[in-house]
C-alpha positions as CSV (number, residue, x, y, z in Angstrom):
1,X,1.0,22.4,5.4
2,X,-1.5,24.9,4.0
3,X,1.0,27.7,3.6
4,X,3.2,25.4,1.6
5,X,0.1,24.6,-0.6
6,X,0.1,20.9,0.5
7,X,-3.4,20.0,1.5
8,X,-5.0,17.0,3.3
9,X,-5.2,14.2,0.9
10,X,-2.3,15.3,-1.3
11,X,0.4,12.8,-2.2
12,X,3.9,13.8,-1.1
13,X,7.1,12.3,-2.5
14,X,9.8,11.8,0.2
15,X,13.4,11.1,-0.6
16,X,14.8,9.0,2.2
17,X,17.6,10.8,4.0
18,X,18.5,11.2,7.6
19,X,19.2,15.0,7.5
20,X,17.8,18.1,5.7
21,X,19.0,21.7,5.4
22,X,17.5,24.5,7.5
23,X,14.1,25.5,6.2
24,X,13.4,22.4,4.2
25,X,10.2,20.4,4.5
26,X,10.8,16.9,5.9
27,X,8.8,13.9,7.0
28,X,9.6,13.6,10.7
29,X,8.7,10.7,13.0
30,X,7.7,11.8,16.5
31,X,6.6,9.1,19.0
32,X,5.8,6.6,16.2
33,X,3.7,9.1,14.1
34,X,5.0,10.8,10.9
35,X,4.3,14.4,10.2
36,X,5.5,17.0,7.6
37,X,7.2,20.0,9.1
38,X,9.8,22.7,8.2
39,X,13.0,21.8,10.0
40,X,15.3,24.4,11.6
41,X,18.4,23.4,13.4
42,X,20.0,25.6,16.0
43,X,22.9,24.9,18.5
44,X,21.5,22.4,21.0
45,X,17.9,22.3,19.6
46,X,15.7,21.5,16.6
47,X,12.6,23.5,15.8
48,X,9.8,21.9,13.7
49,X,7.6,24.6,12.2
50,X,4.1,23.8,10.9
51,X,3.0,25.6,7.7
52,X,-0.2,26.5,9.4
53,X,-0.1,29.5,11.8
54,X,-3.0,27.9,13.9
55,X,-0.4,25.4,15.3
56,X,2.6,26.2,17.4
57,X,6.2,25.2,16.6
58,X,7.6,22.1,18.2
59,X,10.9,22.6,19.9
60,X,13.3,19.8,20.9
61,X,16.5,20.3,22.8
62,X,19.4,18.1,23.6
63,X,17.4,16.3,26.3
64,X,14.6,15.2,24.0
65,X,16.0,15.3,20.5
66,X,16.2,11.5,20.5
67,X,12.3,11.5,20.4
68,X,12.4,12.7,16.7
69,X,13.7,11.1,13.6
70,X,14.0,12.7,10.1
71,X,12.6,10.2,7.7
72,X,13.3,12.1,4.5
73,X,13.0,15.3,2.5
74,X,9.8,16.3,0.7
75,X,10.8,16.7,-2.9
76,X,7.5,16.9,-4.7
77,X,3.7,16.6,-4.2
78,X,0.7,15.8,-6.2
79,X,-2.4,17.8,-5.5
80,X,-5.9,16.8,-6.5
81,X,-8.0,19.3,-8.5
82,X,-10.4,20.9,-6.1
């Protein structure tokens, strides 16, 4: 999440909720692992966008949307002084 200024080792506060608005950063469970992504919902698909251009977007359509679960919305983060 480097473009969102969230760095490895930062603490992110997540408000538990099952849905987020388009463009919000959310904790998303994918195949048992949780990641932070910007969420965009389109008819018939969900796009999870990393905040690092070195990684591609993750696209889920009606056939595989059940593989993802929104855990909650990122509402704040605590960054260490570097």
